C-alpha positions, 0 to 999 in steps of 0.5 A, a space after each residue: 217218267 220223262 217223255 221219250 222221243 221214241 214212241 214205243 217207249 212213251 207208253 211204258 207202264 212204269 214210273 221210275 223212282 229216286 236215282 234209278 235209270 231204265 235202259 234198253 241195251 244197244 245189242 245182244 252180246 253176240 259175236 263182233 269184229 275187231 277194227 282189223 276184221 277179226 271175228 271175236 265170238 260171243 263166248 270169247 273171254 275178255 276182261 271186264 267189258 262195258 256195254 252201251 245202252 239207251 236211256 228210256 226212263 229216269 227217276 226224279 233224283 237223277 241229275 246227270 242222265 236224261 231220257 234218250 242219252 246213250 250210256 256206258 255201264 258195266 253189264 254185271 251191275 244190272 237187274 233185268 225187267 220185262 215191260 210190255 214184252 220188251 226186256 230192259 235193264 234197271 240201273 242206279 245213276 251211280 252205275 253209269 260210267 259215261 254219257 256219249 256226246 251226241 253227233 255233231 257236237 264237240 271238236 273231237 272226231 269220235 268217242 275214245 273210251 
């Protein structure tokens, strides 16, 4: 496991293998608001919605994702695991659709995914 910047994740009792990525989901699938302020309930049927998560550990064969990266993935392609009282998701590197650029880098005004 690669060292993390979050002290809570530094003591995870697990070592990732091969192309596996362990992530902490950014938030629950609760109700959300559209850009115009319309409340969208958690039970609303939307197409295939991708989710954001923070990488907390990676296996030795992961090449394009690092600990601390914010990634975009399909929540249907996942396996949940509970470690030290917290729930994480286990993904393969090939299941990661995108990695967010850190703030302050690049020329754009934000993410348009």
